[in-house]
Every structure is written in structure tokens, then in C-alpha cells.
Phi, psi and omega in degrees: 000317182294322179296317179296322179295315179295323179295317178297319178296319180297318179295319179297319179296317181297313181297317179297319180296317178297317180296313180297321180296318180295316179297316179297319179296318179297313181297320180296314179297320178297315181296317180297315181294323178294319179294320178296326180272001181071027182238046179300152181304128183209127181246012181293335180296341180301335185260009174274160181295134183289318176079009176226152182269160176238134180291327181228130177208119183292340178237161181306133181208145175215164180303339179279353178292162184282163175301321180299318180292323177297317178295323178293322175299320178296321179295319178294320177298319177296316180298322181294313183287327179292311182295320179293317180294325178298319180296314180295315181297321180294314181298308181294318182299317179290321179296316179292323177297318176296318182296323183288343179249002182279183182266353180279114184296318181298315179295324178295318180293316180296319180295322179293319177297318179299310181297317181296314181297313184290318184285341182263005177238143183296146179297320181301318178297320179294319179296319178296323178297311182296327182285306187277324182263317185288332184234304187294333182277355181290132176260108182076206182255116184255349185216114179207073183293329180234100186303128179083348181252319182211128177210155182232127180208185178287358174266003180107213180248130175251118184235106180052044179087351177269119182265113177265122184299158177299329178294312179293319182297317180295322176292317180302311181289313183297309180294321181296312182292320181295311182291329180300325179298321179284322178297322180299324178290325175296316179296315180300316178296320179295319179294317180291343179283344179286130182305144181299335179297330178291324176295314181295327182294311183289331177292323179291338178275356178088010178285147177288167180299318181294314179297318179296322180294313185282325186265332185249310188282311185298318177301329178276333182276335185303317178301330178279335182279321189302316179300315178294325178295318177299317179299319179291326175297317179295322177297320178298318179300319180287324179292342181295345178294344176287001177301334181298336181290335180249010174080019178275136186275071175272184185296324180290316180297315179292320178300321178297319178295317180297316180297319180296319183284322186266336184076008181266073185293316184295311179297320180297315180289329174297318178295322177295318179298316180294324180297313180286330174298318179295317178299315181292325177294323178298313180297313182298317181291322177296319178291327177293319176298319178296319179297318179295321180296317180294318179295321179294319180296321181292333183279349181288000000 
């Protein structure tokens, strides 16, 4: 046993050393080539005036603001559309997941058709549809069930006085509906992972299907749902980079403009990588906290 343990440790050390050596060699070659071309890593350009306007910015911004501030506005815009889309995707995904495992035949068929249609068409195509057909093609105001509270027009969505641009609205709807189809399958798989005996048990106690699902089945299914749910949340964050296709000023779209103007491609893409790394770490850590809370609650 001890020999096998040392052998495994020795192999891990060798593999780690090779990996670190390859990464170090790559970084060294990159640095040397950049210096030879007179393009050494430099981030001082971040504090120069950006010189371009932004259609959407949650904080005060003008063309005289710095590149760093413009990128930060893009990061906030990405955070806004990601968090809003996550809420919609989660709500729709769980409802469709419940419908696909319920006893209502019509709802099961409709949920299956929804999942099949959404999952078999590219996200980019769906975003373009929602932007050009779903919003820009609207003549006047076609949907206003609650006057002054909610309306839909070619200017986007107006919600209690908050005007959501057509670019943001198309992303919100497109990302939410697309991701919801995948979340519904995660929910369906988690519910089906609960032993059939649990279903029979709550039915024998006289609980309704809805009460049994929410009070008995879902608490047991959540530990199986959360890992897949986290993966879909991370996918949504990465898919948000398609915002550039509908003209929404997210971190990727602004980063692309900055790289074009400054010519600092390496530094620009490093900042983009770090930005999405931070977004994904926020999502992963929040889901990990939720998972720990659920496990602690179940142990009570």
C-alpha cells in the first residue's frame, strides 16, 4: 500500500512539473516575442479617454471617460443581463420541469415540444429572432395588460416605469427561454431520481400531487438538481457574449471595441478572461453556498 501511495505521489509530481514547465515556457516565449516586437505588456492605456459613447450604462459615463471605466460599465451590463436572465430561466425551467413529470398529458406534450424546439435551434438564431422580429418589427404598442405597469413595444419592455431597451429585452427573453429548456431537463432528471417508493408513500398518506411534489419529492431531488443547475447558470453567463450580435454593450462588445481602438489585443483579452472568470466564480460560490444550506437543512 505504501509503495503504491509513493508511486502515485511521484507520478503526480512529475505531471505537475511538466505542466508548470510547459506553461512557463509558453509565457517566456510570449514575453520575448512581445519585447522583440516592441509590444511589451502595458496597461497604462486603460486610463486614457475612451472616446466612444455607450447606449447603456448603469453609472454616469461619457466619451471622455477612461477605457477602464468603459470596461467596468460593460461588466456591470453583463452582470445585469446575466442575473435577470437567470431569474427568468430558473422560473420557466422549474415550471416546465414540473409539467414534464406531472400527470397532465397535455402539459407533458407541450413541455416536450418546447424543450425539443428550443434545444434544436442555435441560440444566436433565437436572439436574432427576438431582436429583429420580437421587438424591432413591432408597430406601436401591442401588449399592455396592466397600463403603466407592463407594456411591450419596439422600444423594448417598460416595467413599472423602468424602460428596458430592445437590445436588453431580446437578450433577457432569448437567454432566459433558451437556458430554461436545459434547466427543465435538469429538474426532470432530479425529480425522476427520487425512488418511486417516495411517490407511493405520500399518495398513501392522502397528499395531493402538488403537495407531495413540493413537500416530499423536491427536497430529495434538489441535491441532484443543483450540480446540473450550476452548470446551466455558467453556460448562460458564457452565452451572454452573444450580446454583441444584437448591439448590447456587454463586457465582450466593449472589450472588442477597446481592442480595436488601442491595438492591445493581448491585454484586452486577458481582461476579458479575468472578467468572465470573476462572473463565473460569483455564480459558482453562490450555488455552493446554496448547496451547503440545503444539505444542512436536510440534516436537521
